[in-house]
N, C-alpha and C positions, 0 to 999 in steps of 0.2 A: 890681446886683450882684444872681445868682437864688436867693430864698429856698428851703428845702427844703419847704415849701409849693407852691411855684409847680413843683415838677418835673412834669416831665411823664406822673406816671404817680398812683396814688392809692390803691393798696394796699401800695405798701412801708411798713413800720414801722421804729421804731426803739425800741429798748430798751439801758439801762443796766448794765454787767456789773459783777457784786460787785466791790469792791475786790482789788487782788492788789500784790504789790512791782514798786515803779518799776525799772523796768527800765536808769533814766540816773541818778535820781538817788538817793544810799543815804537809808534811813531814810524815807521816803517812801512813801504807798501811793496807786495809780494804778486809774482805773477810766475804759473805753471805751464811746462810745457806737456801738453796732453797727446795721446797716443789713439789713435782712431782707426777705422771703427773696431767698436769695442767686441765682436763676434768674432773679428778674427784672432782676436788676441788667445790663445787657447795656451796651455801648460806651457809648452813645450819654448814658448817668446814670448811671454809672460817670463820664464825664469831668463833667456838671456837679456829680457831690459831690466829686470833688477838687479843682474849684472854690470848695467850700464845706468845705474842710478836712481832707477823707476822704484816706483812705489805704485799701489791701488787703492782707491778709497769705493768700495761698492765697486762698478761693472767701471773706472773710470782708473787710467794707467797715469800715471802723472807724473815730473820730477821738478822739482825749485828751475824758473827760468826768469829771474827778478834783476832787474835794472840796475848795474854800480854794487851787487851786494852777491857774495860766493860763502853767505855764512851755513850754508845747511852744507851739512859735509856726510853721504853715505859710509856709513860703515857696517861692517860685520864682525865677528867672532870666531878663529879657527876655533874648533871647538875639541878636532884630534889632539892641538897641543896646549889646548886652555890649563890653565896651571889656578884653582880656587884660593884666594883668601881664606887668612882665619876667619874673618867676619863672617865669608862667602858658605864660607865648611860651617860653622856655628847654624847660619838661617837657613841652608838643607840639611841639617840634622833635627833642626828645631819643627820644617813643617812635614819631614818622612809618614806620617799618620794620615796626611791628607791624600784621598784616593781621588786617580786623575781620569774621566770619564771620557771617552773621545765619541760624539752624539754629532749627530745630522746638523746641518747647517738651518736650523730652523726659529723661529719664533718659540721663546719660553716664558710666560709673564715672569716668571721668579729673576732669569737672567735680566729681563728688561728693565725691573725693580733695581736690583745690583747696582745697574749701568748709571740710573738716576741718581740713587745715592751717591755714589763715585765722582761725577760728573759735579754735583752739586758739592759736595766734601773739595775735590782737588782741582775742579775747576769752574769755582761759581762765576758768574756773569760772562762765561766766553760764549753762552748760547747753548753751547751742548749740553747743559743743566737742563731745557727746557727742550728737549730733544724728541718728537710726537714718536709712538709707535714707526710709523711709515719712514721716518728720518732714522728712527734707532736700525727699521729692518736695510735702507737704502745701502749705510755706513757698513754695515759686517752683516748683514745675510743674504746678501746678492755675492755670488763670484761668480765666474765662469775658467774659472782654472780648479786646481786641485785643492781643496782648503779643508780644513779642519775645525770642530770648534771643541775647545776642552773644556771643562769642566770642573774642578776642583773643591771639593767638600769634604769634612769633617766626618768620622766616626758615625756621629749623630745622626748627620744628612742633611746636616746647616751646609747649604751656600756661602764660598770664601771667595771664590775667584772664576773669571771665563776668562780664555784667549782664544783670538783667530790666529790661526796659522796658516799661510802656504806653504804647501811641499812643493820644491824646484827639484832637480834632476840633482843638485848640487849640496843640498843643507833644508833648510830650513828659513820661513819669513816670519818675521814676527808681524804681523799686521797692525793687532791692537787688544790690552789687556786692560782687563778692570776689574777690582776686586774690592773688599768689605772696609770702609774707610774707618768703621769704627776700632778699628786693629791697627793704631799708627805705629805702632814700634815691631810690628812683626815680619815687617820684610816680607811681604809677599812678592811683589815685584819681585826684586832681586831672585825670590826659589824661583819663581817663574822661566825667570832666563837659565837658571842651574836649569832647571826641567828640559826648555829646550835645548841648551847645550848635552845633557845625557840622551834625550830621544837622538839629536844629530848623530851622536857616535854608533847606539843604537840600529840606527837606519845605514851605519856603515857611511857617511858622508860626512862632511865637512865644513861644510859654513853655518854658523845664524846669523842671518843679516836681520841686525837692528835698525833699517830706518835711518835717520839724521840727527848728528850729532852737531848741536849748534853750539858754538865754546860760551857763547854769551846768556844762554840759556841754561839759569842751576834747574829747570828740568829735566835737562839733556844729560843732566853731568853723569849719572851714572853710567852712563854706555862705556865710556872708557873705565869703568875697574873690571870690568874683564877681559882680561890679556890671558895669547896678544889677539891683540886688533887691530883691524887692515881699514883702510881709508882711501875709500877713492877720487883719486884728484888728478885733472887731466889727463881723464881716459884709463889710469891704470891704477892697480888695489898694490898699496903697499903701506909697510908696516905704519903703526902710529904713535 
């Protein structure tokens, strides 16, 4: 495992934020360790940071740095060894008719409208359901690394899902995905992860980084359904 002090740069610095309310666990305070300056974090450096448990939100690269809490566990799927479950194979077959279009990272009103509908249905009251255009763009449309925006449409052109994905040197990192909330039994989120696994295989790469898994958070439970999965613990990736 590469350690931060061994990364190929000398001027990157890390600072801890002040405590703020945790987005996943009620009544807990969170902190983040942020890598700066952002302009030095290119695709190669970012790939190494992801391997060390970092993620990004817009141009900000961070990892959990909470006092007395280690609930956020970085996880990744071994795409080359992935073995789909029966329900996952069913989800894959169900959505084979969707077209996946890779687009430039730019604002589209139709994407923003879907994003707000998704946030209102899935994360009402969390603040993101009130995101302005600027907040949406800062969160998802700003990147200094190798990023793709992928939209998924029905044959008639209806937009069903949008996914933001970073391309690393050893796989893909799933930044954020939002989809049509009016199809609650469609398993679009599951299909999206399966699509990323398939893309990783096509690119002859190894991993799909799914961000953080939190045992106490029901919203994060789906991540451990993709196996084999690995977790970053004590600086080492290990089977989970």
